[in-house]
N, C-alpha and C positions, 0 to 999 in steps of 0.2 A: 580574200575576195570571193564573192559567191553571188548566186541569184537569191533575191529576197522578195517577199511580198510585204508591202507597207500597210500598216494598220489603216483601215478605211476611215475610222473616226478621226485619227490624227491627220490624214490627208484632207478630209473635209474641213478640219480646223484650220489648216494652212491656207486652204482656198478662201475661207471666210476672212481670215486675218489679213491676207494680202489684198483682198478686194476692199476691205474696210480702210486700209492704209493708202491704197493706190488707186482705187476706183474700179480696177479690173483684176482678174487673176489669170496667171499663165500656168498655174499648177495643174497638171493633167489629171483627168479622171482616171480611176483605176478599175472601176467596175464596167465590164462589158458583157454582152450576151453570151458569147462563146467562151472566151478565156479572159480572166482578169489580168490587168497589166502587172508586170513585175519589174524589178530593178536590179542593177548590178553595182556592186561596190564592196567596201567604200572606195570611191575613186579619188577622193581628196579629203583633207581635214582643214577646217578653219576655226581657230580658237576653241578647239575641243569638240567641235561638231562635225560629224561624218556626213559626207555627201554621197548620194546614190543617184545613178542615172537610169532613166527609163529605157527598157528594151522595147523598141517599137517596130511595128510592121511597115512603117514608112520607109520606102525604098528609093527615094530620090536624093542625090547628093546635094548637100548644103554646107555652108561654111561652119555651122555649129553642130553638125552631126558627123558620125563615123559609120559608114556602111558596113554591115556584117556580111562578109563574103565567104563562100565555100567553093573554092575552085574545083572544077570537075563536075559539079552538079548542073543539071539542066537549067535550073534557075539559080544562078550563082549568088545573087543578092537576096539575103533572107530577111533583111530588115535594117534597122540602124539604132545607134545609141544617140540620143538627142540631148546634148549637153546644155542647151539653153533652157531645158526644163528639169534639170537635176534639182534635188531638194535635200536639205539637211534632215536627218532622221535619228531620233534617240534609239538606242539598242532595244529598249523595251517595246518599241513599235515596229519591230522587224520579226518576220517569220521566215526561216530558211525554206526555200523551195526545193523539195526533194524530188529530183527528176524521175528517179526509178519508181516513185509511187504514183506518177501520172498514168492514168488508165488508158487514155487515148494514145494508141501506138504511134500514129502519124505525128501527133503533136509532141510526143516524148522524143521522137527521133529529131525533130526540129530543135527542140530545147537542147539536146545534146550537142548538136552542131553549133548552135549559138553560144553555148557555154564554152566549148572548145576554142572558138574564135576569141572570146573575151579573155580567157586565160592565156592564150598564146600571145595576145596583144595587150596584156595588162599594163606594161610600162607606157606604151603608146596612148592607151586610154587615159591614164593618169595625167600625162602631159597635156593631152587635149582638154581634159577637164579644167586644169589650172589655167590654160590659155583662154578658154571661153569665159571662165569666171573673172579673170582679170580684164578682159575686153568689155564685159557687161558692167562690172562695178566701176570702171573708169569712164564708161560711156564713150568708148572709142568709135563706135558706129551707132548712130541713133536708131537706125532700122533694126539692128540686132538687139539693142537694149529694149526697144519697144516690143519685140517679139520674144522676150525672155522673162523668166521669173525674176522678180526683184530680190536678189539673193540676200542683201542686208536685211530686208524686211522679213524674209523667211527665217533668218537666223534669230531675229528678235522674237518671232512667233514660236520658234522651236524652244527657246529658253523659257518663254512664258508658259508653254505647255508642260515643260518639265517641272517648273516650279509650282504651277497651280493645279495641274492634273496628276502627274505621276507621283510627285512627292506627297501631295495631299492624300492620294490613294494609299500610299505606303503607310502614312501616319494612321489612317483609319483602320488599316489591317493589322497594326501593331499595338496590342493591348498594353504593352509596357512603355509605349511612347508617352512621355510627359509633355503635354502642351501647357505651358505655364499660363498663358493668357486665358485659355479655356478653364483651367483649374481655378484660377483666381475668380473668374466670373461665376463659376459654380458655387464657390464658397460664399461670395457676396449674395447670390440668389438664395442660398440655403439660410444665411444669416437673416436676410430680409423676411423669408417665410417664417422663420422661428419667431421673430419679433411680432409679426402679424398674428401668428398663432397665439402668442401670449396675450396680446391685446384683446383678441376675440374672447379668450377664456375669462379675462377680467371683466369684460362687459357682460358675459353670460352670468357670472357670479353676482354682479351688481343687480341685474334684472331679476334673478331668482330671489334675492334678498328683498327687493322692492315689492315683488309679487307676494311674498310671504307676509310682509308688513301690512299690505292692503287687505289680504284675506283675514288677518287677525283683527283688523279694525272693523271689517264688515261683520264678522262673527259677533263682535262686541255690541254692535248696534242692534242686531237681531235679538240678542239675548235681553237687551234693555226694553223691548216691546215698543219701540218707536215706529214700527211699521217699515215698509220697504225703503230702501235707500234711494233718494232721488238724485 
């Protein structure tokens, strides 16, 4: 488990996918003016898909979140993990957040404290993730369901993204990949072009022969002194 940045294109895809299926989306934005949002995980797995929970600056206690506390600090609550907004993410759409590479010293210190809390409470976080997932997917509380991501829809969207975007991208980047349907289509097109080419050549030959016959006929008329051909 670690801190990760989620690919922005994938995040936008999930937002559009959920909105299309549900009418709204609860997938949080990840781009902000000061610091982009990041996530912790994987906090749970559902049918091979790993879920990641957003680390948020939201600092009020709610049923579906877990406050990040650092005892002894002047401001003990640093933020929260908001499980009603967690999302499934393919490994290819994750980038590990390297805390030591963060230039802003104050922000780097905050990240270290949040990371330490998450690692110290990893088991608790996983249990909370599973609990909220079960509550939302069984619609145990309508108000919670309404204010949460539609997890089953996001899982369908994740699989669609893997199939149509990630695998298609790999196929394009692999010159040795044999795509039979495309290969057969290409053969058919080449065969069609070849037949068309042969047909054009035959017509050209016929036209050349006809032109030659007409020239010979015209030359014969001029030679016989009958005047111009009308």
